[in-house]
N, C-alpha and C positions, 0 to 999 in steps of 0.2 A: 504435294508429296506428303507421305506420313512420316510421323517422327523418327520409328525405327528405321523406315528406307533411307532418309536423310543421315542418321548414325550409321547406317553400312556403307553408306556411300563417301562418308569422310574419313571411316575407319581405312576404306580401300584407297584412298585419295593419300592421306597422310601418314597412315602407318604401313601400308604395303606400298606406297608410293607409285600408284600406275598411273598410266597417261590420261591425257585430259579426252581422249578418245574413248579410253576405256570408260571413264566416268560419264561421258555423253550416252556410251551403249548403256551402262548401269540405269542411268536416268529415263533414258528411253523404255526400256524393256521393264521398270518398276511402276511405269505408270499403267499397266495392264492391271497390277494387282490392288483391290481394293480395301485390302484390310492389310494390318501386319500379320497377323498368324492364321493365313488362310485354312480353310477344312481342304479334305480332299474334293468334295462335291465344288466349292468355289474355284479349285484350279482344275476342275473338268469345265467348268462353265468358261472358265478363263481361255482355254483351246477351242472351245465352240467359238466363242465371241471373234477371237484370233482369225478362225477360219472363216467366219459370217461377214468379215469387214476384208476378206481378199487378200490376206496376207499370204505372201508364198511360202513355200515349204523352209527355204531360207531363212526367212524372217522370223517365222515361228520358232526354227531351231536356234537361232542367234537369242531370241528372247527367250527361249526356255533355259537356254544354258545360264545366263543372266540369274533369272528368277530362280532356277535351283542352285546358284550360288547364293544369294540371299537367304534362300531356306535352309541350306546348310550351315550359313552362319547364325542364323536367328536359332536354331536349334541348339547350338552353344556345342558342337561337336567339335574335337580338335584334329580329330582324325579323318581317314577316309570315311566319306557316309556310308552308313550301312542300312538295316532294317529300318531302327528307330526315326531315320531322317524324312521328313516327309517330302517327297519330290514330286514334281510335276511331269505326270506320265500322260501321254497323248492316247488316249482310248478309243479315238476314233479310228477307222478306217483308212487308207491312204486311197483318196477315191479320185480319178482324173477324168475329165471330160473332153472330148475332141474339139475341134473349131465346129465341127457338124452337131454338136451336143447343145442342150440345154440342161440348167439344174434350175431349183428353186426351193427355198427354205419356206415349210409351212408351220403355223404355230397350230399345233391341234391338243389341248390342254387334256382332253378326255383320254388321249393316246399316250402322249409323252410331256414331259415336266422340260423337256427340251425341243426345238425347233426341230421338224423331221426334214430331212434331205430328199429330194426325189431327182433323179437325173433320169433324162431321156437322151438315150446314144442310138444313132443311126445304124441301122444293119444293111449292110450294100448287099446287093446280089449281084451276080456275073449279067453284065450287059445292061445295067442299068445306070441312068443318067440320071445327072442331079435334080430336073425338073420333074422325073418320072415319080410314079407312086413306089414307096418303100416303107419297110416296115421300122419301127423303134424300139429298142430295148429299154424297159422302164424297170427302175430300180428304187427302191425307199431304202432310206437308213433311219432307223427309229432308237432312241435311246431308251434302255431297258433297266433299270435298276429294282432287281429282285432283292428279299430282304437278306439273303448270305451274301451276294457278291454284285459288283458292279460288270455288266456287259452290253453288249450290242448284238441285236439280232438284224439279220436282213431279210427283208420282208417280200 
């Protein structure tokens, strides 16, 4: 754990008197951060790492709330967090696949600095059985970072 992370947790523990469970929550969430002052790009990669490692939406949201608390504290802001505060923003679309679906991450550096997510979802037709021939809908999610703004495009 990094020095500022430890300082944040100690301040929460001794000054704000948060519970031991909250300390464990902060400790667990801050393990995702690789630096004391992450850039927006590092925060974006953090969200991708969480998804790649299979963190459910509830786990990602819990970690994001704890990391946002740290980022707010690290910014020195005393009131509500505003535009000057770096916040962890989930830029990825919410992708869900069914039990009959498959997904795969591909590293294609020529196409994207981040892994490409490809999903294949069955498209069931009337009268179709599990073992009969059927179609799949293939969707690719590629991270695209143009010069002016960060965005995602759907191929």
